[in-house]
C-alpha positions as CSV (number, residue, x, y, z in Angstrom):
1,M,-57.3,-8.8,-64.2
2,G,-54.7,-10.2,-61.7
3,L,-57.2,-9.6,-59.1
4,I,-59.9,-11.3,-60.4
5,I,-57.7,-14.7,-61.2
6,L,-56.5,-14.5,-57.7
7,A,-60.3,-14.3,-56.6
8,A,-61.2,-16.9,-58.7
9,S,-58.2,-19.3,-57.6
10,A,-59.2,-18.5,-54.0
11,G,-62.5,-19.8,-54.0
12,S,-61.1,-23.0,-55.9
13,L,-58.5,-23.6,-52.9
14,L,-61.2,-22.8,-50.2
15,A,-63.7,-25.3,-52.0
16,H,-60.7,-28.0,-52.2
17,H,-60.3,-27.8,-48.5
18,S,-64.1,-27.5,-47.3
19,V,-65.4,-30.0,-45.1
20,L,-68.8,-28.6,-46.3
21,P,-69.5,-31.6,-48.2
22,Y,-69.3,-33.9,-45.0
23,D,-71.8,-33.9,-42.2
24,G,-68.9,-34.0,-39.2
25,S,-72.1,-33.8,-36.5
26,T,-72.4,-37.8,-36.7
27,K,-70.1,-40.2,-37.1
28,T,-70.8,-43.2,-39.9
29,T,-68.8,-46.6,-39.6
30,L,-68.7,-48.8,-42.4
31,T,-66.9,-52.0,-42.8
32,G,-66.3,-53.7,-46.2
33,T,-64.1,-55.1,-48.8
34,V,-61.3,-52.7,-50.3
35,L,-61.7,-52.5,-54.1
36,K,-59.3,-50.2,-55.0
37,V,-56.7,-47.6,-53.6
38,L,-55.9,-44.6,-55.2
39,W,-52.6,-43.3,-53.7
40,Q,-52.7,-39.6,-55.2
41,N,-52.5,-36.2,-54.6
42,P,-54.2,-34.3,-53.3
43,H,-56.3,-36.8,-51.5
44,A,-56.0,-40.7,-51.3
45,Y,-59.1,-42.4,-51.9
46,I,-60.4,-45.9,-51.3
47,E,-63.2,-47.5,-53.0
48,L,-65.1,-49.7,-50.8
49,E,-67.8,-52.2,-51.6
50,V,-70.0,-52.5,-48.4
51,L,-72.7,-55.4,-48.1
52,A,-75.8,-53.8,-46.0
53,S,-79.4,-55.4,-46.2
54,G,-78.6,-57.7,-48.9
55,T,-77.4,-54.8,-50.9
56,R,-73.9,-54.5,-52.4
57,T,-73.0,-50.4,-52.3
58,R,-69.8,-48.8,-53.6
59,W,-68.4,-46.3,-51.3
60,I,-65.9,-43.6,-52.1
61,V,-63.7,-42.8,-48.8
62,E,-61.8,-39.4,-49.1
63,S,-58.5,-39.4,-47.1
64,E,-55.4,-36.9,-46.9
65,G,-52.8,-36.9,-49.5
66,P,-50.1,-39.7,-49.6
67,V,-47.6,-37.3,-47.7
68,A,-50.0,-36.7,-44.8
69,L,-51.0,-40.3,-44.4
70,E,-47.0,-41.5,-44.3
71,R,-46.8,-39.1,-41.6
72,L,-49.7,-40.5,-39.8
73,G,-48.5,-44.3,-39.9
74,W,-49.8,-45.4,-43.8
75,T,-47.7,-46.6,-46.6
76,S,-49.0,-47.3,-50.0
77,S,-49.7,-51.1,-49.3
78,T,-51.2,-50.6,-46.1
79,L,-54.5,-51.7,-47.9
80,T,-55.0,-54.1,-50.8
81,P,-57.6,-55.0,-53.1
82,G,-59.6,-57.6,-51.2
83,D,-58.9,-56.5,-47.6
84,V,-61.7,-56.3,-45.4
85,I,-62.0,-52.9,-43.4
86,T,-63.8,-50.5,-41.3
87,V,-64.2,-47.0,-41.7
88,V,-65.1,-44.4,-39.5
89,G,-66.1,-40.8,-40.6
90,A,-68.4,-38.3,-41.8
91,R,-70.8,-39.0,-44.2
92,A,-71.4,-36.7,-47.5
93,R,-74.6,-34.4,-46.6
94,D,-76.0,-35.0,-49.9
95,G,-76.7,-38.7,-49.2
96,S,-74.4,-40.2,-52.1
97,A,-72.2,-43.0,-50.9
98,R,-68.8,-41.1,-50.2
99,I,-67.3,-40.7,-46.5
100,R,-64.6,-38.4,-45.4
101,C,-62.7,-40.6,-43.4
102,A,-61.4,-40.0,-39.7
103,T,-60.2,-43.8,-38.9
104,V,-59.6,-47.0,-40.7
105,I,-59.2,-50.3,-38.8
106,T,-57.1,-52.5,-41.3
107,P,-57.2,-56.5,-41.6
108,A,-54.1,-56.3,-38.9
109,V,-56.5,-54.5,-36.8
110,R,-54.5,-51.4,-36.9
111,V,-56.5,-48.0,-36.2
112,L,-55.1,-45.5,-38.1
113,P,-56.3,-42.0,-38.5
114,C,-57.1,-40.4,-42.4
115,F,-56.6,-37.0,-41.6
116,D,-54.3,-35.1,-38.5
117,S,-56.6,-33.5,-35.6
118,A,-57.2,-30.4,-37.5
119,G,-58.2,-32.1,-40.9
120,T,-60.8,-34.1,-39.0
121,P,-64.5,-34.0,-40.2
122,T,-65.0,-31.8,-37.5
123,G,-62.0,-29.6,-37.7
124,G,-61.6,-26.6,-39.8
125,K,-59.5,-27.6,-42.6
């Protein structure tokens, strides 16, 4: 019984840290307006509205969790709703409006990493 629970837990842990949902072979760059910042564990998220070809699309930007982001130079007030930012990262393989962030260029023109070098979309986190 304990082995079955352990095996089930291991699968969910591996799925949580998988980069498989994202295509790390090409970089996607988005510029848009921050709608919301979710400063939470296990990952922080940015809701971003991107205007392209006259169409507004709401994107979900996935990043590292708050503790790791703080080590990378972020604070909970780095981004606020209304900020226009540029995100570079790996787009979801399923074509949905989701991206795993590699870097963000802030309104103050600071380039901030979203993951440490081991956790970038092409890394093995």
